[in-house]
C-alpha positions in Angstrom: -24.7 70.1 59.5 -25.5 73.0 57.0 -23.9 76.1 57.5 -22.3 77.9 54.4 -18.8 79.7 54.6 -16.7 81.6 52.4 -13.0 81.1 51.9 -10.6 82.3 54.3 -8.2 85.0 53.2 -4.3 84.2 53.6 -4.3 86.8 56.0 -6.4 85.1 58.4 -4.8 81.6 57.8 -1.6 83.3 59.0 -3.0 84.1 62.0 -4.9 81.2 63.0 -4.8 79.6 66.6 -2.2 77.1 66.2 -2.9 74.9 69.6 -4.9 74.0 72.5 -3.0 76.4 75.1 -3.2 79.1 72.7 -7.1 78.7 72.3 -7.7 78.6 75.9 -5.7 81.6 76.7 -7.7 83.4 73.8 -11.0 82.3 75.0 -10.5 83.1 78.9 -9.2 86.5 77.9 -12.6 87.4 76.1 -11.2 86.9 72.7 -14.0 86.3 70.1 -12.8 83.2 68.0 -14.3 82.1 64.4 -14.5 78.4 63.5 -14.1 77.3 60.2 -14.7 73.7 59.6 -14.0 71.4 56.5 -15.4 67.8 57.6 -13.6 66.6 54.3 -10.4 66.9 56.0 -11.5 65.0 59.0 -12.4 61.3 59.6 -15.3 59.5 60.5 -14.9 58.2 64.2 -16.6 54.7 63.4 -14.7 53.9 60.2 -11.5 56.0 60.0 -12.7 57.1 56.1 -12.8 60.7 55.2 -15.7 62.7 56.3 -18.2 64.3 54.1 -17.3 67.3 51.6 -19.0 69.5 54.0 -17.8 73.0 55.0 -19.1 75.7 57.7 -18.4 77.9 60.1 -19.8 79.5 63.5 -18.4 81.7 66.3 -17.6 80.6 69.8 -20.3 82.3 71.8 -19.9 80.3 75.1 -17.6 77.4 76.0 -16.8 75.4 78.9 -13.4 74.1 80.2 -14.0 71.2 82.8 -11.0 70.3 85.0 -8.9 71.8 82.5 -9.2 68.6 80.4 -10.8 70.1 77.1 -12.9 73.2 75.6 -16.3 72.4 74.5 -18.9 74.4 72.5 -21.7 74.1 70.4 -23.6 75.3 67.2 -27.2 75.2 67.2 -29.3 76.5 64.6 -32.9 75.8 63.0 -33.1 74.7 59.4 -35.1 72.6 57.1 -34.5 68.9 56.2 -35.2 67.3 52.5 -39.0 67.7 52.9 -38.9 71.0 54.0 -39.8 70.4 57.7 -38.4 72.3 60.5 -35.2 70.7 62.2 -32.6 72.2 64.8 -29.5 71.0 64.2 -26.6 70.6 67.1 -22.9 70.7 66.4 -21.0 69.6 69.5 -16.9 70.4 69.6 -14.4 68.8 71.9 -10.8 70.2 71.5 -8.3 68.5 73.7 -5.0 69.6 74.9 -3.2 67.4 72.3 -5.1 69.5 69.4 -7.6 66.6 68.9 -11.1 67.9 68.0 -14.1 65.6 68.2 -17.2 66.8 66.2 -20.4 65.4 66.8 -23.7 66.5 65.1 -27.4 65.5 65.9 -30.6 67.0 64.7 -33.9 67.2 66.6 -37.1 67.2 64.4 -40.7 68.7 65.2 -41.5 68.6 68.9 -39.4 65.5 69.8 -37.5 66.4 73.0 -34.3 63.8 72.2 -31.8 64.8 69.4 -31.0 62.1 66.9 -27.1 61.6 66.3 -26.2 62.1 62.9 -22.4 61.7 62.9 -18.9 61.8 64.7 -15.8 63.1 63.2 -12.3 63.2 64.3 -10.5 66.3 63.3 -7.3 68.3 64.7 -6.7 72.0 64.9 -5.5 73.4 61.5 -6.6 69.7 60.1 -10.5 70.3 59.4 -10.7 72.7 62.2 -9.4 76.4 61.9 -9.5 78.8 64.8 -9.3 82.4 64.0 -9.3 85.6 66.3 -12.1 87.6 65.0 -10.1 90.8 65.1 -6.8 89.5 63.5 -5.5 91.9 60.6 
């Protein structure tokens, strides 16, 4: 994952979405949502150890809510690997009604038609994941 983000102002933090129902309502009403990620506040799914010291952000552009079980959305962006070869990174988010957030990362290089998994992280709303209405003032 190779996104950059600036520190959130305290004012935005005070207006963060605090739970799943609030997120679902905001999305289905057409609200734009900024997602701020701090994987260092999450855990690695396989080991339970702290995630990498990596922060980033995206906006929810499209989303799915299958059978009211969870909210899912993806961030896809091109970047370069350590050898300056083009790759596409995929970051998938799944947020469940209990506020748990699973973040799955993968990448696709060159002309490959499959993505290679990179990591799975367990986070929670306001614990590694902040959801901020874009027009919050």
